[in-house]
N, C-alpha and C positions, 0 to 999 in steps of 0.2 A: 685619532690615529697619530702615532708618533712619526718622527722624521724618517726613521729607518723603514717603516712600513710604506711611507710615501715614496721613498727612493726605490724600494723594491718594486712597487707597483708601476712606477714610471719605467723602470728597466724592462719589466715584462711587456708593457705596452710598446716600447721601442722595439723589442725583439719581434713582437707580432707584426709591427709595421714593416720591419726589414724583411720578414718572411713573405708578407703580402707583396712587397715590392719585387722580390726575387721571382715570385710566381707570375706577376704581371710582365716582368721582363722576359721570362721564358715564353709566355703566351705571345708577346709581341714578336719575339724572334721567330716563333713558329709561323705566325701570320706573314711576316716578311719573307720567309722562305717560300711559302705558298704563292705569294704575290710575284716573287722573282721567277718562279717556275712558270707561272702563267705568262709573264712578260716574255720570257725566253722562248716559249713555244709560239706565242703570237708573232714575235720577230722572225723566227725561223720559217713560219708558214708564209709570211708576206714581207720580205725585206723592203720592198718599195714603200709599204705603209710606214715603216720605221723612218725612212728618209723624209717622207712628207710630214711626219709628226715632229721632226726636228727643224722644220722650216717655218718662217714667218714672213708675212707681207708687211712692208713698211711704206705707207703712203705719205705724201706731203714732203718729199725729199727736196730740199732747196737746190736751186740751180748752182752748178759749180762744185757740188759735193762729190767727192771721190769714194770709191769702195773702201779705201783705207780709212778715210774720215769716219764713215759710218760704222765700220768695225770697231775702231778705237772708241768712238762715242758709246756704243752699246756695251763694249767690254768694261768701260769705266762705270756705266750705270750698274752693271751686274755686280761689280766689286763693291761700290760704295753703299749699295742698298741691302747687301746680304743675299742677293738672288743667286750668287755664284755658289756652287756646291763645294768646290775645291779650288786650290790655287791653279794658276794657268790661264789659258785663253778660252773663254766660253763661246764666243762667236768665231767660227772657223772659216766662214765663207760669206761673201756678199756680192750680189750682182745688181747693178742699177740699170734700168731701162729708161732711155731718154727720147726715143723716136716717136712716141705716141702720146702727145699731150704732156702734162707735168711729169717730172721724173718720179719713179717709184722704184722700190727695191725688194729683193728677197734676201733674207739673211738665214744662214744655217748655223745652228748651235751644236755643241758636241754631245748633248744628251736631251732626252725627251723632257725630263723634269726642268732643266734650265730653260728650255724653249717655252714651257708653260709659264715659268717665272717671268720671262721677258714680256709676257702679255701685260704685266703690271705697268709697263711704261707707255702704254697708249695714251696720247695726249701730251707727251713730253715736249718741251720747247727745245728746238735746235736751230740755231742761227736765224732766229726770228720766225720760224715756221713750226707749226704743230704737227708732229708725226702721228700718224695713225698706225697702230700695230695690231695685226689680227692674223688669224689662221688663213692659209691659202684656200681657195675655193675647192680644191681637190681633197681637203682634209675632211674626214668623216668621224664625228665623235663616237659613233657606235663601236668602231674598232680602235679608235685612238685611246679610249679608256683602258684597253687591254695592254697598251704599251707603256703607260705611266700616267702621272697626274695630268689632268686636262685644264686645270686652272692654277693661278699663281699661289705659291705658299703664302698663307695669311700673315706670316711673321716678317715678310719683306718690308723694309723700312724705306718709304719714299718721302718721308717728311722733309728732307732737305732738298728735294728736287722740285722743279717748276713743272707741274703737271696740271693740265686743264681737263676736267672731266667731260666737258662738252665737246662737240665735234667742230666748233669754230676754230679759227686760227689763234684766237687769244691775243694778248698783248705781246709785241715783239720783245725778245730777250737777246741782248747782245751776247754773242758767243763766238769764240775764236776758232772752233773746230772740234777737235777730238775730246773735249772735256764736257762733262755734263753741266748744264746750266744750274744755277743756284737760286734759292729764294732770296728776296731782298735781304741786305746786310743785317745781321743780328749781332751787335757789338757785345752782347752778354754771353755769347757762346764761344767756347774755347776748344781747340784741338790739342791733344796731348799725345805725343809719340815717344818711342823709345822705352815704353813700359816693359817691365819684366814679363816674360811670357806665361808665368804662372799666375799673373794678376787677373782678377775678374772685376766686375763692376763694383762690388763692395769694397775692394781694395782702393779703387780710384776715389770712391765716395769718402773713404776714411782719410785719404790724403787731402781732399779738397774741402770737406765740410767745415774745418776750423776757420776758413776764410769767409764763410757766409752760407746762407740758405741756397740749396741747389734746387732748381726747377726740373732738371734732367741730368742724367749721368749714365754713360754706357761705355763699356769696353767692347770693341768689335771682335767677333770670333768667326772662325770658319764655320760654314753652315753644317757640313757633315761631321767633321772631327771635333767641333766645338773648341778647337785650340785658339788661343788668343792670337790676334794679328799684331799685337804690340802697340796698339794705339786706341784712343777713345775720344769721346766728346763729352762736354758738360755745358750746362747753362746755369748761370747764377740769377737769382731773383733780383738782386741789386747790381746793376752794371758798374757801380762806383768801386766795387771791390776788384774788378777784373785787372786793372793795371798793377795792383799790389800782388795779385796772384802770379801774374806773368813775371814780375820783378823777383818774387821770392822763389819761384820754382823753375823758371827757364834755365836750362843748362845745369841744373842741379843733378846730383847722383841719387838714384833710387836702386838699391840693391846692386850697386856697382855699374849701373847703366845711366848714361847721361840722357835726360829727357828734354824734349822740346815742348814748350808751352807757348801757344800763340792764338790769336783770334781765328776762329774757324772760317771767316770770310776772306782771309788773306789768300793771295793767289797760290802760295806754296802749300797751303793746308789741303790734304787730299780728300776733300769731300767727294771727289769723283775719281780717285785713283786708288791703287792698292795700299798705299801708305808704306 
């Protein structure tokens, strides 16, 4: 088979794949429309059920914590992990009860899906205490499933957070308040901000790979729109190259934008803010 025939065959295969993709997208859109209609009907039939589906219980709240502290903490978690569906504030209300034993709280989120995503943070360390995040006792999965997802999105990234899978208190983590705690310092991991908004992970990899082998590299995007947030993280296999990377790239211009390159464990690197 000559080159012309091979090229023609590849074009035909590509056209077929594109057609299959269009069909799958149409089917997905049809299913989404059906799901949305079910959810709208369920919400109209029982508005109270929707309110409960947007609420979570938080146990293990440390003494002295305010409602604003807890709201800021969970909003930071939602942002840095990708659990947030869109820009803005995910946690819209918090109420802490202190008069019956250890403090506990109820938080309310703006959507059912973000509420389910926040379940991923059960076991998170906050001011030396392990928070337990769960559904309130009045939540019923049988009707909750009609209102939206009942479990966290599996693509949520909690790798940079200090989460204990067990129910114990775990080891204390020093934390000043409204910021999510971090894993022990990793000097090989970098935070890069100011990136062009059209950049994706492969662009960041292309810029960094000449400096050394990368263990991990990602550009953070909005969950729903998939638009870049303008920052990302990377980790080099050899920490010895990190100072040279910072020196070469920090405050440099990339497509007319000045970028910031620093170690991800520095206080100003937003592993727990919107960036």
